[in-house]
DODO-775034 format. One record per atom (N, C-alpha, C): residue in three letters; x, y, z. Coordinates in Angstrom, 1 decimal. Layout:
N
<node res="ALA" x="X" y="Y" z="Z"/>
...
This chain:
73
<node res="MET" x="14.3" y="43.3" z="8.8"/>
<node res="MET" x="14.8" y="42.0" z="9.5"/>
<node res="MET" x="13.8" y="41.2" z="10.1"/>
<node res="ALA" x="13.0" y="41.6" z="10.5"/>
<node res="ALA" x="11.6" y="41.1" z="11.1"/>
<node res="ALA" x="10.9" y="40.3" z="9.9"/>
<node res="LYS" x="10.9" y="40.7" z="8.6"/>
<node res="LYS" x="10.2" y="39.9" z="7.8"/>
<node res="LYS" x="11.0" y="38.7" z="7.4"/>
<node res="GLN" x="12.6" y="38.8" z="7.4"/>
<node res="GLN" x="13.3" y="37.4" z="7.0"/>
<node res="GLN" x="13.3" y="36.6" z="8.2"/>
<node res="ASP" x="13.1" y="37.4" z="9.5"/>
<node res="ASP" x="12.8" y="36.4" z="10.5"/>
<node res="ASP" x="11.6" y="35.2" z="10.2"/>
<node res="GLU" x="10.6" y="36.0" z="9.8"/>
<node res="GLU" x="9.0" y="35.4" z="9.8"/>
<node res="GLU" x="9.0" y="34.6" z="8.4"/>
<node res="THR" x="9.6" y="35.0" z="7.5"/>
<node res="THR" x="10.1" y="34.2" z="6.1"/>
<node res="THR" x="10.5" y="32.8" z="6.8"/>
<node res="ARG" x="11.8" y="32.6" z="7.8"/>
<node res="ARG" x="12.6" y="31.7" z="8.2"/>
<node res="ARG" x="11.8" y="30.8" z="8.9"/>
<node res="THR" x="10.8" y="31.4" z="9.5"/>
<node res="THR" x="9.8" y="30.7" z="10.7"/>
<node res="THR" x="8.8" y="30.1" z="9.4"/>
<node res="THR" x="8.5" y="30.7" z="8.6"/>
<node res="THR" x="7.3" y="30.2" z="7.7"/>
<node res="THR" x="8.0" y="28.9" z="7.0"/>
<node res="ASP" x="9.5" y="29.3" z="6.6"/>
<node res="ASP" x="9.8" y="28.0" z="5.6"/>
<node res="ASP" x="10.2" y="26.9" z="6.6"/>
<node res="SER" x="10.5" y="27.2" z="7.9"/>
<node res="SER" x="10.7" y="26.0" z="8.7"/>
<node res="SER" x="9.7" y="25.2" z="8.9"/>
<node res="LYS" x="8.4" y="25.8" z="9.2"/>
<node res="LYS" x="7.4" y="25.5" z="9.4"/>
<node res="LYS" x="6.9" y="24.1" z="8.1"/>
<node res="GLU" x="7.2" y="24.7" z="6.9"/>
<node res="GLU" x="6.5" y="24.8" z="6.1"/>
<node res="GLU" x="7.6" y="22.8" z="5.6"/>
<node res="ILE" x="8.9" y="23.0" z="6.1"/>
<node res="ILE" x="9.7" y="22.1" z="6.0"/>
<node res="ILE" x="9.4" y="20.9" z="6.6"/>
<node res="GLU" x="9.0" y="21.4" z="8.2"/>
<node res="GLU" x="8.5" y="20.5" z="9.0"/>
<node res="GLU" x="7.2" y="19.5" z="8.5"/>
<node res="ARG" x="6.3" y="20.3" z="8.1"/>
<node res="ARG" x="5.1" y="19.9" z="7.5"/>
<node res="ARG" x="5.2" y="18.9" z="6.6"/>
<node res="VAL" x="6.4" y="19.1" z="5.5"/>
<node res="VAL" x="6.6" y="18.1" z="4.3"/>
<node res="VAL" x="7.2" y="17.0" z="5.0"/>
<node res="SER" x="7.9" y="17.6" z="5.6"/>
<node res="SER" x="8.7" y="16.0" z="6.6"/>
<node res="SER" x="7.8" y="15.1" z="7.1"/>
<node res="GLN" x="7.0" y="15.7" z="8.1"/>
<node res="GLN" x="5.8" y="14.7" z="8.5"/>
<node res="GLN" x="4.6" y="14.1" z="7.6"/>
<node res="ARG" x="4.1" y="14.7" z="6.5"/>
<node res="ARG" x="3.6" y="14.1" z="5.8"/>
<node res="ARG" x="4.4" y="12.8" z="4.7"/>
<node res="LEU" x="5.8" y="12.8" z="4.5"/>
<node res="LEU" x="6.7" y="12.1" z="4.2"/>
<node res="LEU" x="6.7" y="10.9" z="5.1"/>
<node res="ASP" x="6.9" y="11.3" z="6.5"/>
<node res="ASP" x="6.8" y="10.4" z="7.3"/>
<node res="ASP" x="5.8" y="9.0" z="7.3"/>
<node res="ALA" x="4.6" y="9.8" z="7.2"/>
<node res="ALA" x="3.5" y="9.2" z="7.2"/>
<node res="ALA" x="3.4" y="8.4" z="6.1"/>
<node res="LEU" x="3.5" y="8.7" z="4.7"/>
<node res="LEU" x="3.7" y="8.1" z="3.4"/>
<node res="LEU" x="4.8" y="7.0" z="3.8"/>
<node res="ASP" x="5.5" y="7.6" z="4.1"/>
<node res="ASP" x="6.6" y="6.0" z="4.5"/>
<node res="ASP" x="5.9" y="4.9" z="5.2"/>
<node res="ARG" x="5.2" y="5.4" z="6.4"/>
<node res="ARG" x="4.7" y="4.5" z="7.0"/>
<node res="ARG" x="3.6" y="3.6" z="6.2"/>
<node res="ARG" x="3.0" y="4.2" z="6.0"/>
<node res="ARG" x="1.6" y="3.7" z="4.9"/>
<node res="ARG" x="2.6" y="2.7" z="3.7"/>
<node res="LEU" x="3.3" y="3.2" z="3.2"/>
<node res="LEU" x="3.9" y="2.2" z="2.3"/>
<node res="LEU" x="4.6" y="1.0" z="2.8"/>
<node res="ASP" x="5.1" y="1.0" z="4.1"/>
<node res="ASP" x="5.5" y="0.0" z="4.8"/>
<node res="ASP" x="4.5" y="-0.9" z="5.2"/>
<node res="ASN" x="3.2" y="0.0" z="5.9"/>
<node res="ASN" x="2.1" y="-1.2" z="5.7"/>
<node res="ASN" x="1.6" y="-1.8" z="4.5"/>
<node res="ILE" x="1.7" y="-1.1" z="3.5"/>
<node res="ILE" x="1.3" y="-1.6" z="2.3"/>
<node res="ILE" x="2.4" y="-2.9" z="1.9"/>
<node res="ASP" x="3.3" y="-2.8" z="2.0"/>
<node res="ASP" x="4.5" y="-3.9" z="1.8"/>
<node res="ASP" x="4.3" y="-5.1" z="2.6"/>
<node res="SER" x="4.0" y="-4.9" z="3.7"/>
<node res="SER" x="3.8" y="-5.9" z="4.8"/>
<node res="SER" x="2.3" y="-6.5" z="4.5"/>
<node res="ILE" x="1.7" y="-6.0" z="3.9"/>
<node res="ILE" x="0.0" y="-6.9" z="3.3"/>
<node res="ILE" x="0.5" y="-7.5" z="2.2"/>
<node res="VAL" x="1.0" y="-6.9" z="1.1"/>
<node res="VAL" x="1.4" y="-7.6" z="-0.1"/>
<node res="VAL" x="2.5" y="-8.9" z="0.2"/>
<node res="SER" x="3.2" y="-8.8" z="1.1"/>
<node res="SER" x="4.3" y="-9.9" z="1.4"/>
<node res="SER" x="3.3" y="-11.0" z="2.0"/>
<node res="ALA" x="2.5" y="-10.7" z="3.0"/>
<node res="ALA" x="1.8" y="-11.6" z="4.0"/>
<node res="ALA" x="0.9" y="-12.4" z="3.1"/>
<node res="VAL" x="0.3" y="-11.6" z="1.8"/>
<node res="VAL" x="-0.6" y="-12.5" z="0.8"/>
<node res="VAL" x="0.2" y="-13.3" z="-0.3"/>
<node res="ALA" x="1.5" y="-12.8" z="-0.5"/>
<node res="ALA" x="2.2" y="-13.5" z="-1.4"/>
<node res="ALA" x="2.6" y="-14.8" z="-0.6"/>
<node res="GLU" x="3.2" y="-14.6" z="0.6"/>
<node res="GLU" x="3.4" y="-15.8" z="1.3"/>
<node res="GLU" x="2.3" y="-16.9" z="1.4"/>
<node res="ARG" x="0.9" y="-16.3" z="1.5"/>
<node res="ARG" x="-0.3" y="-17.2" z="1.5"/>
<node res="ARG" x="-0.4" y="-17.6" z="0.4"/>
<node res="VAL" x="0.0" y="-17.3" z="-0.5"/>
<node res="VAL" x="-0.7" y="-17.6" z="-2.4"/>
<node res="VAL" x="0.4" y="-18.9" z="-2.3"/>
<node res="MET" x="1.6" y="-18.7" z="-1.9"/>
<node res="MET" x="2.9" y="-19.5" z="-2.3"/>
<node res="MET" x="2.6" y="-20.8" z="-1.5"/>
<node res="LYS" x="1.8" y="-20.8" z="-0.3"/>
<node res="LYS" x="1.6" y="-22.0" z="0.4"/>
<node res="LYS" x="0.3" y="-22.6" z="0.0"/>
<node res="GLN" x="-0.6" y="-22.1" z="-0.4"/>
<node res="GLN" x="-2.1" y="-22.8" z="-0.9"/>
<node res="GLN" x="-2.6" y="-22.0" z="-2.2"/>
<node res="PRO" x="-3.6" y="-22.8" z="-2.8"/>
<node res="PRO" x="-4.4" y="-21.8" z="-4.0"/>
<node res="PRO" x="-5.1" y="-21.1" z="-3.5"/>
<node res="LEU" x="-5.1" y="-19.8" z="-4.5"/>
<node res="LEU" x="-5.9" y="-18.8" z="-4.3"/>
<node res="LEU" x="-6.8" y="-18.5" z="-5.1"/>
<node res="THR" x="-8.4" y="-18.1" z="-5.0"/>
<node res="THR" x="-9.3" y="-18.0" z="-6.0"/>
<node res="THR" x="-9.8" y="-16.9" z="-5.7"/>
<node res="LEU" x="-10.0" y="-15.8" z="-6.8"/>
<node res="LEU" x="-10.6" y="-14.6" z="-6.7"/>
<node res="LEU" x="-12.0" y="-14.5" z="-7.4"/>
<node res="ASN" x="-13.0" y="-14.5" z="-7.0"/>
<node res="ASN" x="-14.4" y="-14.1" z="-7.8"/>
<node res="ASN" x="-14.7" y="-12.7" z="-7.8"/>
<node res="ILE" x="-14.7" y="-12.5" z="-9.1"/>
<node res="ILE" x="-15.0" y="-11.0" z="-9.4"/>
<node res="ILE" x="-15.9" y="-10.5" z="-10.3"/>
<node res="THR" x="-17.1" y="-9.7" z="-10.2"/>
<node res="THR" x="-18.2" y="-9.7" z="-11.1"/>
<node res="THR" x="-18.0" y="-8.2" z="-11.4"/>
<node res="CYS" x="-18.1" y="-8.1" z="-12.9"/>
<node res="CYS" x="-17.6" y="-6.6" z="-13.6"/>
<node res="CYS" x="-19.3" y="-5.8" z="-13.2"/>
<node res="PRO" x="-18.8" y="-4.3" z="-12.4"/>
<node res="PRO" x="-19.9" y="-3.8" z="-12.0"/>
<node res="PRO" x="-20.8" y="-3.3" z="-13.4"/>
<node res="ARG" x="-20.1" y="-3.3" z="-14.6"/>
<node res="ARG" x="-20.9" y="-2.8" z="-15.6"/>
<node res="ARG" x="-21.8" y="-4.0" z="-16.7"/>
<node res="CYS" x="-21.1" y="-5.2" z="-16.6"/>
<node res="CYS" x="-22.2" y="-6.1" z="-17.4"/>
<node res="CYS" x="-22.1" y="-7.1" z="-16.1"/>
<node res="ASN" x="-22.1" y="-7.2" z="-15.2"/>
<node res="ASN" x="-22.2" y="-8.3" z="-14.3"/>
<node res="ASN" x="-21.8" y="-9.8" z="-14.8"/>
<node res="HIS" x="-20.9" y="-9.5" z="-15.7"/>
<node res="HIS" x="-20.1" y="-11.2" z="-16.1"/>
<node res="HIS" x="-19.2" y="-11.6" z="-14.8"/>
<node res="LYS" x="-19.4" y="-12.6" z="-14.3"/>
<node res="LYS" x="-18.7" y="-13.3" z="-13.4"/>
<node res="LYS" x="-17.1" y="-13.8" z="-13.8"/>
<node res="ILE" x="-16.0" y="-13.3" z="-13.3"/>
<node res="ILE" x="-14.6" y="-13.7" z="-13.6"/>
<node res="ILE" x="-14.3" y="-14.4" z="-12.0"/>
<node res="GLU" x="-13.3" y="-15.5" z="-12.5"/>
<node res="GLU" x="-12.6" y="-16.3" z="-11.6"/>
<node res="GLU" x="-11.3" y="-16.4" z="-11.9"/>
<node res="ILE" x="-10.9" y="-16.3" z="-11.1"/>
<node res="ILE" x="-9.1" y="-16.0" z="-11.1"/>
<node res="ILE" x="-8.4" y="-16.9" z="-10.3"/>
<node res="ALA" x="-7.8" y="-18.1" z="-10.5"/>
<node res="ALA" x="-7.4" y="-18.9" z="-9.3"/>
<node res="ALA" x="-5.8" y="-18.9" z="-9.8"/>
<node res="ILE" x="-5.0" y="-18.9" z="-8.6"/>
<node res="ILE" x="-3.8" y="-18.5" z="-8.5"/>
<node res="ILE" x="-3.0" y="-19.5" z="-7.6"/>
<node res="ILE" x="-2.3" y="-20.7" z="-8.4"/>
<node res="ILE" x="-1.8" y="-21.7" z="-7.3"/>
<node res="ILE" x="-0.1" y="-21.2" z="-7.3"/>
<node res="GLY" x="0.2" y="-21.6" z="-6.2"/>
<node res="GLY" x="1.9" y="-21.2" z="-5.8"/>
<node res="GLY" x="2.5" y="-22.9" z="-5.9"/>
<node res="SER" x="3.8" y="-22.3" z="-5.8"/>
<node res="SER" x="4.9" y="-23.3" z="-6.4"/>
<node res="SER" x="4.9" y="-24.5" z="-5.5"/>
<node res="SER" x="4.5" y="-24.4" z="-4.2"/>
<node res="SER" x="4.5" y="-25.8" z="-3.3"/>
<node res="SER" x="3.1" y="-26.2" z="-3.6"/>
<node res="LYS" x="3.1" y="-27.7" z="-3.4"/>
<node res="LYS" x="1.9" y="-28.3" z="-4.0"/>
<node res="LYS" x="1.0" y="-28.4" z="-2.7"/>
<node res="PRO" x="-0.2" y="-28.5" z="-3.1"/>
<node res="PRO" x="-1.1" y="-28.2" z="-1.9"/>
<node res="PRO" x="-1.4" y="-29.2" z="-0.9"/>
<node res="GLY" x="-1.7" y="-29.2" z="0.2"/>
<node res="GLY" x="-1.5" y="-30.2" z="1.2"/>
<node res="GLY" x="-3.0" y="-30.6" z="1.5"/>
<node res="VAL" x="-3.2" y="-32.5" z="1.7"/>
<node res="VAL" x="-4.2" y="-33.3" z="1.5"/>
<node res="VAL" x="-4.7" y="-33.1" z="2.5"/>
């Protein structure tokens, strides 16, 4: 009987730990969603240019993204 109680306690602790980790993952995904949404809104309002350098060959790449609204003057 004591062994069953110990197993139940261990199982409930494991379930609680998994639940906490899922909650943390959910919060992180919400934060990522907020950041991506903010970047998307910014891109839609004005042009965005990314300058990237390849770490292997040092080739420079420029990526320009223009939103659907006209840039203001």
